[in-house]
C-alpha positions as CSV (number, residue, x, y, z in Angstrom):
1,M,9.1,18.8,-7.8
2,G,8.6,22.5,-7.3
3,A,7.9,23.1,-11.0
4,N,5.4,20.2,-11.3
5,P,1.8,21.7,-11.5
6,V,0.3,18.3,-10.5
7,P,1.8,16.9,-7.3
8,L,1.9,13.2,-6.9
9,I,1.0,11.8,-3.5
10,V,2.0,8.2,-2.8
11,P,1.4,6.7,0.7
12,C,4.9,5.9,2.1
13,H,4.0,2.2,2.6
14,R,3.4,1.9,-1.1
15,V,7.0,2.8,-2.0
16,V,9.1,-0.4,-2.5
17,A,12.7,-1.0,-3.3
18,G,13.8,-2.7,-6.6
19,D,15.0,-5.7,-4.7
20,G,12.3,-6.2,-2.0
21,L,10.0,-4.3,0.3
22,G,12.6,-1.7,1.3
23,G,12.3,0.1,4.6
24,Y,9.4,1.5,6.6
25,S,9.3,3.3,9.9
26,G,5.5,3.4,10.4
27,G,3.7,1.5,13.1
28,D,5.1,0.2,16.4
29,E,8.8,0.6,17.3
30,G,10.8,-2.3,15.7
31,H,7.8,-3.6,13.7
32,G,8.2,-1.4,10.6
33,L,8.4,-4.0,7.9
34,E,5.8,-6.2,9.6
35,T,3.4,-3.2,9.5
36,K,4.3,-2.4,5.9
37,R,3.7,-6.0,4.8
38,W,0.4,-6.1,6.6
39,L,-0.8,-2.8,5.0
40,L,0.2,-4.1,1.5
41,E,-1.5,-7.5,2.0
42,H,-4.6,-5.8,3.5
43,E,-4.8,-3.6,0.3
44,G,-4.2,-6.7,-1.9
45,A,-1.1,-4.9,-3.4
46,L,1.7,-7.2,-2.3
47,P,3.0,-9.2,-5.3
48,T,4.2,-12.7,-4.6
49,S,7.6,-11.8,-6.0
50,L,8.2,-9.6,-2.9
51,F,7.7,-12.3,-0.3
């Protein structure tokens, strides 16, 4: 990463696991995946294969 002249910035809710949504600690305590799912649905970026 330090040698990369062009840093890549990806919002953390956009990072998904190979076998599902993965984890997320944003939002209200205990509602991380619910918040992540809402953000992805709101952006129209949640593929049906991840439901």
